[in-house]
C-alpha positions as a Markdown table, in Angstrom:
| # | Residue | x | y | z |
|---|---|---|---|---|
| 1 | Met | 21.2 | 28.2 | -1.7 |
| 2 | Pro | 17.2 | 28.9 | -1.7 |
| 3 | Phe | 14.5 | 26.1 | -1.1 |
| 4 | Asp | 13.6 | 24.9 | -4.5 |
| 5 | Ala | 9.8 | 23.8 | -3.7 |
| 6 | Pro | 9.0 | 22.7 | -7.5 |
| 7 | Met | 12.4 | 20.5 | -7.5 |
| 8 | Ala | 11.6 | 18.8 | -4.3 |
| 9 | Asp | 8.2 | 18.1 | -5.5 |
| 10 | Val | 9.2 | 16.7 | -8.5 |
| 11 | Met | 12.0 | 14.7 | -6.6 |
| 12 | Leu | 9.9 | 13.3 | -3.7 |
| 13 | Lys | 7.0 | 12.4 | -5.9 |
| 14 | Gly | 9.5 | 10.6 | -8.4 |
| 15 | Leu | 10.9 | 8.8 | -5.3 |
| 16 | Thr | 7.7 | 7.8 | -4.1 |
| 17 | Gly | 6.7 | 6.3 | -7.3 |
| 18 | Leu | 10.0 | 4.5 | -7.7 |
| 19 | Cys | 9.9 | 2.9 | -4.0 |
| 20 | Trp | 6.3 | 1.9 | -3.9 |
| 21 | Ser | 6.6 | 0.3 | -7.4 |
| 22 | Ala | 9.9 | -1.4 | -6.4 |
| 23 | Val | 8.0 | -2.6 | -3.3 |
| 24 | Tyr | 5.2 | -4.2 | -5.7 |
| 25 | Val | 7.5 | -5.9 | -7.7 |
| 26 | Leu | 9.4 | -7.3 | -5.1 |
| 27 | Ile | 6.5 | -8.7 | -3.4 |
| 28 | Ile | 5.8 | -10.3 | -6.7 |
| 29 | Arg | 9.1 | -11.5 | -6.8 |
| 30 | Gln | 8.9 | -12.8 | -3.0 |
| 31 | Ala | 5.4 | -14.5 | -3.8 |
| 32 | Leu | 7.1 | -16.5 | -6.8 |
| 33 | Arg | 9.9 | -17.7 | -4.4 |
| 34 | Asp | 7.4 | -18.6 | -1.0 |
| 35 | Gly | 4.1 | -19.5 | -2.9 |
| 36 | Phe | 2.9 | -17.2 | -0.4 |
| 37 | Val | 1.7 | -13.5 | -1.0 |
| 38 | Gly | 3.2 | -10.9 | 1.6 |
| 39 | Leu | 0.6 | -8.4 | 1.1 |
| 40 | Pro | -2.7 | -9.2 | 3.3 |
| 41 | Leu | -5.2 | -9.8 | 1.3 |
| 42 | Ala | -7.6 | -6.9 | 2.7 |
| 43 | Cys | -4.8 | -4.5 | 1.4 |
| 44 | Val | -4.7 | -6.1 | -2.0 |
| 45 | Trp | -8.2 | -5.5 | -2.6 |
| 46 | Ala | -8.0 | -2.1 | -1.2 |
| 47 | Asn | -5.1 | -0.9 | -3.0 |
| 48 | Thr | -6.6 | -2.4 | -6.5 |
| 49 | Ala | -9.6 | -0.1 | -5.6 |
| 50 | Trp | -7.6 | 3.4 | -5.0 |
| 51 | Glu | -5.3 | 2.5 | -8.1 |
| 52 | Leu | -8.8 | 1.8 | -10.0 |
| 53 | Thr | -10.1 | 4.7 | -8.7 |
| 54 | Tyr | -7.3 | 7.5 | -9.5 |
| 55 | Ser | -6.2 | 6.1 | -12.8 |
| 56 | Leu | -9.6 | 5.1 | -14.5 |
| 57 | Ile | -12.8 | 6.4 | -12.7 |
| 58 | Thr | -12.1 | 9.8 | -11.6 |
| 59 | Pro | -8.2 | 10.1 | -13.0 |
| 60 | Asp | -5.9 | 12.2 | -10.8 |
| 61 | Pro | -5.3 | 15.4 | -13.2 |
| 62 | Ser | -1.7 | 15.3 | -12.8 |
| 63 | Leu | 0.8 | 12.7 | -14.6 |
| 64 | Gln | 0.5 | 10.5 | -11.2 |
| 65 | Arg | -2.4 | 8.9 | -13.1 |
| 66 | Tyr | 0.1 | 7.1 | -15.0 |
| 67 | Val | 1.9 | 6.1 | -12.0 |
| 68 | Asn | -1.5 | 4.8 | -10.6 |
| 69 | Ala | -2.0 | 2.9 | -13.7 |
| 70 | Ala | 1.4 | 1.0 | -13.5 |
| 71 | Trp | 0.4 | 0.3 | -10.0 |
| 72 | Leu | -2.8 | -0.8 | -11.1 |
| 73 | Val | -1.2 | -3.4 | -13.4 |
| 74 | Leu | 1.0 | -4.4 | -10.7 |
| 75 | Asp | -2.0 | -5.0 | -8.5 |
| 76 | Ala | -3.5 | -7.1 | -11.0 |
| 77 | Ile | -0.7 | -9.6 | -10.8 |
| 78 | Ile | -0.7 | -10.0 | -7.1 |
| 79 | Leu | -4.3 | -10.5 | -7.1 |
| 80 | Ile | -3.6 | -13.2 | -9.7 |
| 81 | Gln | -0.9 | -14.7 | -7.7 |
| 82 | Ala | -3.5 | -14.5 | -4.6 |
| 83 | Trp | -5.8 | -16.3 | -6.7 |
| 84 | Arg | -3.1 | -19.0 | -7.4 |
| 85 | Cys | -2.1 | -19.2 | -3.8 |
| 86 | Arg | -5.7 | -19.3 | -2.4 |
| 87 | Arg | -5.0 | -22.6 | -0.4 |
| 88 | Thr | -3.0 | -20.3 | 1.9 |
| 89 | Tyr | -6.3 | -18.3 | 3.1 |
| 90 | Arg | -9.0 | -20.0 | 4.9 |
| 91 | Pro | -11.3 | -22.4 | 3.3 |
| 92 | Phe | -14.2 | -19.8 | 3.0 |
| 93 | Ile | -11.8 | -17.2 | 1.2 |
| 94 | Gln | -10.6 | -20.4 | -0.7 |
| 95 | Arg | -14.1 | -21.3 | -2.1 |
| 96 | His | -15.5 | -17.9 | -2.9 |
| 97 | Phe | -12.2 | -16.3 | -3.5 |
| 98 | Ile | -13.6 | -14.4 | -6.9 |
| 99 | Thr | -16.9 | -13.5 | -5.3 |
| 100 | Leu | -15.1 | -11.8 | -2.4 |
| 101 | Thr | -12.4 | -10.1 | -4.5 |
| 102 | Ile | -15.3 | -8.3 | -6.9 |
| 103 | Ala | -17.1 | -7.5 | -3.8 |
| 104 | Ala | -14.0 | -6.2 | -1.8 |
| 105 | Ile | -13.1 | -4.1 | -4.8 |
| 106 | Ile | -16.5 | -2.6 | -5.6 |
| 107 | Ala | -17.3 | -1.8 | -1.9 |
| 108 | Ala | -13.6 | -0.4 | -1.5 |
| 109 | Thr | -14.3 | 1.6 | -4.6 |
| 110 | Leu | -17.3 | 3.2 | -3.6 |
| 111 | Val | -16.0 | 4.4 | -0.2 |
| 112 | Ile | -12.8 | 5.7 | -1.6 |
| 113 | Gln | -14.8 | 7.6 | -3.7 |
| 114 | Val | -17.3 | 9.0 | -1.1 |
| 115 | Phe | -14.4 | 9.6 | 0.9 |
| 116 | Gly | -12.5 | 11.7 | -1.5 |
| 117 | His | -16.0 | 13.6 | -2.4 |
| 118 | Ala | -16.7 | 14.7 | 0.7 |
| 119 | Leu | -13.3 | 15.9 | 1.5 |
| 120 | Asp | -13.0 | 17.4 | -1.9 |
| 121 | Asp | -9.7 | 15.3 | -2.3 |
| 122 | Val | -9.3 | 14.9 | -6.1 |
| 123 | Arg | -5.9 | 12.9 | -5.9 |
| 124 | Gly | -7.1 | 10.3 | -3.1 |
| 125 | Thr | -4.2 | 11.7 | -0.6 |
| 126 | Tyr | -6.2 | 11.1 | 2.7 |
| 127 | Ser | -7.5 | 7.8 | 1.3 |
| 128 | Ser | -4.2 | 6.6 | 0.7 |
| 129 | Tyr | -3.0 | 7.6 | 3.7 |
| 130 | Val | -5.5 | 5.7 | 6.0 |
| 131 | Leu | -5.0 | 2.6 | 3.5 |
| 132 | Asn | -1.2 | 2.9 | 4.4 |
| 133 | Thr | -2.1 | 2.9 | 8.0 |
| 134 | Met | -3.9 | -0.1 | 7.6 |
| 135 | Met | -1.1 | -1.7 | 5.6 |
| 136 | Ser | 1.6 | -1.1 | 7.8 |
| 137 | Phe | -0.5 | -2.4 | 11.1 |
| 138 | Leu | -1.0 | -5.7 | 8.7 |
| 139 | Phe | 2.4 | -6.0 | 7.7 |
| 140 | Ile | 3.4 | -6.0 | 11.3 |
| 141 | Gln | 0.8 | -8.8 | 12.1 |
| 142 | Met | 2.2 | -10.8 | 9.1 |
| 143 | Ala | 5.6 | -10.4 | 10.2 |
| 144 | Leu | 4.5 | -11.7 | 13.8 |
| 145 | His | 3.1 | -14.6 | 12.7 |
| 146 | Tyr | 4.9 | -15.7 | 9.5 |
| 147 | Gly | 8.6 | -14.1 | 9.7 |
| 148 | Arg | 10.0 | -13.7 | 6.4 |
| 149 | Arg | 7.5 | -15.7 | 4.5 |
| 150 | Gly | 6.5 | -13.6 | 1.6 |
| 151 | Gln | 8.3 | -10.7 | 3.0 |
| 152 | Ser | 11.5 | -9.1 | 3.2 |
| 153 | Pro | 13.8 | -6.1 | 4.7 |
| 154 | Ala | 14.2 | -4.5 | 1.3 |
| 155 | Ile | 10.4 | -4.6 | 0.9 |
| 156 | Ala | 10.0 | -3.0 | 4.4 |
| 157 | Phe | 12.6 | -0.5 | 3.8 |
| 158 | Leu | 11.3 | 0.6 | 0.3 |
| 159 | Lys | 7.5 | 1.0 | 1.8 |
| 160 | Met | 9.0 | 3.1 | 4.5 |
| 161 | Leu | 11.0 | 5.5 | 2.3 |
| 162 | Gly | 8.1 | 5.3 | 0.0 |
| 163 | Thr | 5.8 | 6.8 | 2.7 |
| 164 | Leu | 8.5 | 9.2 | 4.2 |
| 165 | Ala | 9.0 | 11.1 | 0.9 |
| 166 | Pro | 4.9 | 12.5 | 0.4 |
| 167 | Thr | 5.0 | 13.0 | 4.2 |
| 168 | Tyr | 8.0 | 15.1 | 4.1 |
| 169 | Leu | 6.7 | 17.0 | 0.9 |
| 170 | Cys | 3.4 | 17.3 | 2.7 |
| 171 | Tyr | 4.9 | 18.9 | 5.8 |
| 172 | Ile | 6.8 | 21.3 | 3.4 |
| 173 | Thr | 3.9 | 22.1 | 1.2 |
| 174 | Phe | 0.7 | 22.0 | 3.7 |
| 175 | Glu | 1.9 | 22.7 | 6.9 |
| 176 | Asp | -1.7 | 23.0 | 8.4 |
| 177 | Ala | -2.6 | 19.3 | 7.4 |
| 178 | His | -2.2 | 18.4 | 10.6 |
| 179 | Val | -4.1 | 14.9 | 10.0 |
| 180 | Leu | -1.8 | 14.1 | 7.3 |
| 181 | His | 0.9 | 14.9 | 9.1 |
| 182 | Thr | -0.3 | 12.8 | 12.1 |
| 183 | Met | -0.8 | 9.8 | 10.1 |
| 184 | Gly | 2.5 | 10.1 | 8.4 |
| 185 | Val | 4.7 | 9.9 | 11.6 |
| 186 | Ala | 2.3 | 7.0 | 12.7 |
| 187 | Ile | 2.8 | 5.1 | 10.0 |
| 188 | Phe | 6.6 | 5.7 | 9.9 |
| 189 | Val | 6.7 | 4.5 | 13.3 |
| 190 | Met | 4.8 | 1.3 | 12.3 |
| 191 | Asp | 7.4 | 0.9 | 9.2 |
| 192 | Ile | 10.2 | 0.9 | 11.6 |
| 193 | Ile | 8.7 | -1.8 | 13.7 |
| 194 | Tyr | 7.9 | -3.9 | 10.6 |
| 195 | Leu | 11.2 | -3.7 | 9.3 |
| 196 | Val | 13.2 | -4.5 | 12.8 |
| 197 | Leu | 10.9 | -7.7 | 12.7 |
| 198 | Leu | 12.0 | -8.7 | 9.5 |
| 199 | Leu | 15.6 | -8.0 | 10.5 |
| 200 | Ser | 15.3 | -10.0 | 13.5 |
| 201 | Arg | 13.9 | -13.1 | 11.7 |
| 202 | Thr | 15.6 | -15.4 | 9.5 |
| 203 | Gly | 13.4 | -17.8 | 8.6 |
| 204 | Thr | 9.2 | -18.3 | 8.4 |
| 205 | Ala | 7.1 | -18.9 | 11.1 |
| 206 | Ala | 4.1 | -20.9 | 11.4 |
| 207 | Tyr | 1.3 | -19.6 | 13.8 |
| 208 | Pro | -2.2 | -19.5 | 13.3 |
| 209 | Pro | -4.2 | -17.7 | 10.6 |
| 210 | Ile | -4.6 | -14.0 | 10.8 |
| 211 | Asp | -7.0 | -11.8 | 8.8 |
| 212 | Gly | -8.7 | -14.6 | 6.9 |
| 213 | Ser | -5.4 | -15.9 | 5.7 |
| 214 | His | -3.0 | -19.1 | 6.3 |
| 215 | Gly | 0.5 | -20.8 | 7.1 |
| 216 | Arg | -5.7 | 11.9 | -0.6 |
| 217 | Thr | -7.1 | 17.3 | 0.2 |
| 218 | Asn | -6.6 | 18.3 | -3.4 |
| 219 | Ser | -2.5 | 17.9 | -2.9 |
| 220 | Ser | -0.4 | 16.4 | -5.7 |
| 221 | Phe | 0.8 | 13.7 | -4.2 |
| 222 | Ser | 0.2 | 10.5 | -2.6 |
| 223 | Thr | 1.7 | 7.9 | -0.1 |
| 224 | Lys | 1.7 | 4.9 | -2.2 |
């Protein structure tokens, strides 16, 4: 049976959109249960900036912009939860949460736009991989410090699958995009570590706070 590139494109993009949407929804649900947002605050700010950029400011020219807009709504809900759970962050962040959030989102949006312009990346593919790499690293830190608090193996698995799909799509459609391939493999390895860490922990841990918190070429896909 011949390889159907358009069909693979649609299926893998659809899988990416569904997996990442589910990740956001599960993070929201887990925050309601645990009173703790399982997405590192730096990632909340960066994700909001990315989704804002590629859904409203310089919209993705494909239907992906509607998916980005849906993710932006979910980002807003997570931001509200982070504000309501701000006492789980360090005192400085508690006192200046709104100011820091606005400043961080503006700064991240500017960096993402400059990054996209410099690489002629109208869909934010490269920046999405950079953000995804940061997210995977910080997820591992959170799992080590807090166990399953705000997190779950389902979140880890869906994040891994939601990144693996566009990485494979990139591999079969852009064979020379070695930077994306390398980041995709690195993210996959970190996501496996993250999943194993959560599967090996049955409760929550109470360690000192980390990262300020307490106890895309013109390719038509994105990693998140």
